[in-house]
C-alpha positions in Angstrom: -24.2 1.4 -97.8 -22.1 3.6 -100.1 -18.5 3.0 -101.1 -17.2 5.6 -98.7 -18.6 3.9 -95.7 -17.3 0.5 -96.9 -13.8 2.0 -97.3 -13.8 3.4 -93.7 -14.9 0.0 -92.3 -12.3 -1.8 -94.3 -9.5 0.6 -93.0 -10.7 0.1 -89.4 -10.5 -3.7 -89.8 -7.0 -3.5 -91.3 -5.8 -1.1 -88.6 -7.1 -3.5 -85.9 -5.3 -6.4 -87.4 -2.1 -4.4 -87.8 -2.2 -3.4 -84.2 -2.6 -7.0 -83.0 0.3 -8.1 -85.2 2.4 -5.3 -83.9 1.7 -6.2 -80.2 2.6 -9.8 -80.9 5.8 -8.7 -82.6 6.8 -6.6 -79.6 6.3 -9.5 -77.2 8.0 -12.0 -79.4 11.8 -11.5 -80.1 12.7 -11.3 -83.7 13.8 -14.6 -85.0 13.3 -16.6 -81.7 10.6 -18.4 -79.7 8.4 -16.7 -77.0 10.3 -16.4 -73.7 8.6 -18.3 -70.9 8.4 -16.3 -67.7 8.0 -17.3 -64.0 6.9 -15.3 -60.9 9.6 -14.8 -58.2 9.6 -12.8 -54.9 11.9 -9.8 -54.5 12.5 -7.6 -51.5 11.7 -3.9 -52.0 13.4 -2.7 -48.8 16.7 -3.4 -47.0 16.5 -6.4 -44.6 19.1 -6.8 -41.9 20.4 -10.2 -40.7 18.0 -11.7 -38.1 15.1 -9.4 -39.1 11.8 -11.0 -40.0 10.2 -10.3 -43.4 6.8 -8.8 -43.6 4.3 -8.3 -46.4 5.4 -4.7 -47.1 9.0 -5.8 -47.8 8.3 -8.1 -50.8 6.8 -8.0 -54.2 6.3 -10.5 -57.0 8.1 -10.0 -60.4 8.1 -12.2 -63.5 11.5 -13.0 -64.9 12.6 -15.5 -67.6 12.1 -19.0 -66.4 15.6 -20.0 -67.3 17.0 -17.3 -64.8 15.0 -18.6 -61.8 17.2 -20.7 -59.4 15.8 -23.9 -58.0 15.5 -22.5 -54.4 13.8 -19.2 -55.4 10.8 -18.1 -53.4 7.8 -17.9 -55.7 5.0 -16.9 -53.3 5.1 -14.1 -50.7 3.5 -16.4 -48.2 6.6 -18.6 -48.3 8.8 -15.7 -47.1 6.6 -13.7 -44.7 7.5 -14.3 -41.1 11.0 -15.8 -41.8 14.2 -14.1 -40.7 17.0 -13.2 -43.1 20.2 -15.1 -42.6 22.3 -12.4 -44.2 22.0 -8.8 -45.4 19.4 -8.4 -48.1 19.5 -5.2 -50.2 16.6 -3.7 -52.1 15.9 -5.6 -55.3 17.5 -8.9 -54.1 15.8 -12.1 -55.2 14.6 -14.2 -52.2 16.0 -17.7 -52.0 15.7 -20.4 -49.5 19.4 -20.3 -48.5 19.0 -16.6 -47.5 16.1 -17.2 -45.1 15.9 -19.1 -41.8 13.5 -22.0 -41.4 10.0 -21.2 -40.5 9.5 -21.0 -36.8 13.2 -20.3 -36.1 12.4 -17.0 -34.6 14.3 -13.8 -35.1 17.5 -12.2 -34.0 20.7 -14.2 -33.3 18.9 -17.4 -32.7 17.5 -17.3 -36.3 21.0 -17.1 -37.7 22.1 -20.4 -36.1 21.9 -23.2 -38.6 20.4 -26.5 -37.4 22.9 -28.6 -35.6 25.3 -25.7 -35.0 26.0 -23.5 -32.0 26.9 -19.8 -31.5 29.8 -19.3 -29.1 31.3 -15.9 -28.0 35.0 -15.6 -27.3 37.0 -12.7 -25.9 39.8 -11.6 -28.1 42.1 -9.2 -26.2 44.4 -8.7 -29.2 41.5 -8.1 -31.7 41.8 -4.4 -31.9 45.5 -4.3 -32.3 46.1 -7.3 -34.6 43.2 -6.9 -37.1 42.4 -3.2 -36.5 38.7 -3.7 -36.7 38.6 -5.5 -40.1 36.9 -8.6 -38.9 33.3 -8.4 -40.0 30.1 -10.6 -39.7 30.2 -13.2 -42.4 34.0 -13.4 -42.5 35.8 -16.7 -41.9 38.7 -17.2 -39.6 41.0 -19.7 -38.0 41.1 -19.8 -34.2 44.6 -20.0 -32.6 45.3 -21.0 -29.0 48.4 -19.9 -27.1 49.3 -21.7 -23.9 52.1 -21.3 -21.4 53.7 -24.1 -19.4 52.7 -23.8 -15.7 55.5 -26.0 -14.4 58.4 -24.0 -15.7 60.3 -23.9 -18.9 59.9 -26.9 -21.2 63.2 -27.8 -22.9 61.4 -28.8 -26.1 59.1 -25.7 -26.5 60.6 -23.1 -24.3 57.5 -22.9 -22.2 54.9 -21.5 -24.7 53.0 -23.1 -27.7 50.6 -21.7 -30.2 48.4 -24.2 -32.1 45.6 -23.9 -34.7 42.5 -25.0 -32.7 39.8 -24.5 -35.4 39.8 -23.7 -39.1 37.4 -21.9 -41.5 34.9 -20.8 -38.8 32.2 -18.3 -39.7 31.7 -15.1 -37.7 28.1 -14.4 -36.8 28.7 -11.1 -34.9 31.4 -8.8 -33.8 30.4 -7.6 -30.3 26.7 -6.6 -31.0 27.1 -6.0 -34.7 25.5 -8.7 -36.9 25.2 -6.5 -40.0 28.3 -5.6 -42.1 28.8 -1.8 -41.9 28.9 0.2 -45.2 32.4 1.3 -44.3 33.5 -2.4 -44.2 35.2 -1.7 -40.8 34.2 -1.8 -37.2 35.5 0.6 -34.6 38.2 -1.4 -32.7 37.0 0.1 -29.4 33.6 -1.5 -29.9 35.1 -4.9 -30.7 35.2 -6.5 -27.3 34.1 -10.0 -28.4 33.4 -12.2 -31.4 30.5 -14.7 -31.8 31.4 -17.7 -33.9 29.2 -20.4 -35.6 30.6 -23.8 -34.6 29.7 -27.4 -34.1 28.8 -28.5 -30.5 32.1 -30.3 -30.0 34.0 -27.2 -31.2 32.1 -25.1 -28.6 33.6 -27.3 -25.9 37.1 -26.8 -27.4 36.7 -23.0 -27.4 35.5 -23.0 -23.8 38.4 -25.1 -22.6 40.9 -23.1 -24.7 39.6 -19.8 -23.4 40.1 -21.0 -19.8 43.5 -22.5 -20.3 45.1 -20.0 -22.7 44.5 -17.1 -25.0 42.5 -17.3 -28.2 43.4 -15.2 -31.3 41.8 -15.0 -34.7 43.4 -15.3 -38.2 41.3 -13.9 -41.1 40.8 -16.2 -44.2 39.9 -15.4 -47.8 36.3 -16.3 -48.3 37.3 -18.6 -51.3 39.9 -20.4 -49.2 37.9 -23.2 -47.5 40.6 -25.9 -47.5 41.9 -27.4 -44.3 45.6 -27.6 -43.6 47.7 -29.2 -40.9 50.0 -26.4 -39.6 52.8 -27.3 -37.2 52.5 -25.8 -33.7 54.7 -22.9 -33.1 57.0 -22.7 -30.0 59.5 -20.4 -28.5 62.1 -22.8 -29.7 61.1 -22.0 -33.3 61.8 -18.3 -32.6 65.2 -19.1 -31.1 64.1 -17.7 -27.8 64.9 -20.7 -25.7 68.0 -20.0 -23.5 70.8 -22.4 -24.2 71.2 -25.2 -21.7 74.3 -25.0 -19.5 77.0 -27.6 -20.4 76.8 -30.8 -18.4 79.5 -31.1 -15.7 82.2 -33.6 -16.7 82.7 -36.6 -14.4 86.0 -36.5 -12.4 88.8 -38.4 -14.1 89.2 -41.9 -12.9 91.9 -42.4 -10.3 94.5 -44.9 -11.4 94.8 -47.9 -9.1 97.7 -50.0 -8.1 97.8 -53.3 -6.4 99.4 -53.4 -3.0 100.3 -56.4 -1.0 98.5 -57.0 2.2 100.5 -59.1 4.6 99.7 -60.6 7.9 101.0 -58.8 11.0 104.2 -60.2 12.3 103.8 -63.0 14.8 106.0 -63.8 17.9 107.5 -67.2 18.7 109.3 -68.2 21.9 112.2 -70.6 21.5 114.1 -72.5 24.2 117.9 -72.5 23.9 120.8 -74.0 25.8 123.5 -71.8 27.1 127.1 -72.6 28.1 129.0 -70.2 30.3 132.4 -71.6 30.8 131.9 -75.0 32.1 128.4 -74.2 33.4 125.5 -75.3 31.2 122.1 -73.7 31.4 118.9 -72.8 29.4 117.1 -69.7 28.4 114.3 -68.5 26.1 114.2 -66.1 23.2 111.3 -64.4 21.4 111.5 -64.3 17.6 109.2 -62.2 15.3 108.3 -63.9 12.0 106.6 -62.3 8.9 105.0 -64.6 6.3 104.6 -63.7 2.7 101.6 -61.9 0.9 98.1 -63.0 1.9 95.8 -61.2 -0.5 96.0 -58.6 -3.3 93.5 -55.7 -3.5 93.2 -52.3 -5.3 94.1 -49.1 -3.6 94.6 -45.4 -4.7 98.2 -44.8 -5.9 98.6 -42.0 -3.4 97.9 -44.4 -0.5 100.3 -47.1 -1.7 103.6 -47.3 0.0 104.3 -51.0 -0.5 107.3 -52.0 -2.5 106.2 -54.0 -5.5 108.0 -57.2 -6.1 109.6 -57.3 -2.6 109.4 -60.3 -0.5 109.2 -60.6 3.2 112.1 -59.2 5.3 114.8 -61.6 6.1 
């Protein structure tokens, strides 16, 4: 072997070693350790709420292990056949909280969390009060307005609005379960709203819908606190007609005391008469009036007795 051949072989070995070192340098950040990576499932197509995921919608990508959340889906088999609980855009990472349980089905039933219920209410003032800005995924308070059936209540004026439920999630607006790109729903299409509530709250909504009118008040998604609002009444709006003044009782009639006396009595007396020299006898009737018997009260206008007077002589 001549020197030229040896030189060519030496250069080939050096080039190979240099290439290996260069590849390792590219994979290893300068001045730091090797980044450990982990496989995670991503969606490669848009998935609507309630839609089941199939094999063509997902792919596995490796990302730094420190960026992988605890509930990330790591195998396609763990996602295929499960329904999306919310809108999934292309490139979103699949996580357990974004998917329904296995066997939960698809459509609206898959969006209902275990232990919860979906309840649809009619909101006649929806299109006018919120102008179509209620969207699936929003959170609202439910207000109930009732009117007194037995006439006007002096305390409330006959009508009361109370906060029936707070911080309730909207599953669908009419038949829309996916948030439109315009972030607005045609008010003419918003005939009803489906809410995600507890079983006992579904009973309250049904009773309230039959006894009054339900309205929705939109909340900020970050405002999850509960408050205790005071019920609003017509009296709070100063719309209660003033009560007529109560009739004053008639003034008391002054009383006087009158004397009640017994009726006069008659008494026949025998007397002797003398006419000239002739003696005789006769009778005479005398009326007597005794003094006061009892004292009683009588209206002044009926009193004619003389106070302090005694019996006639």
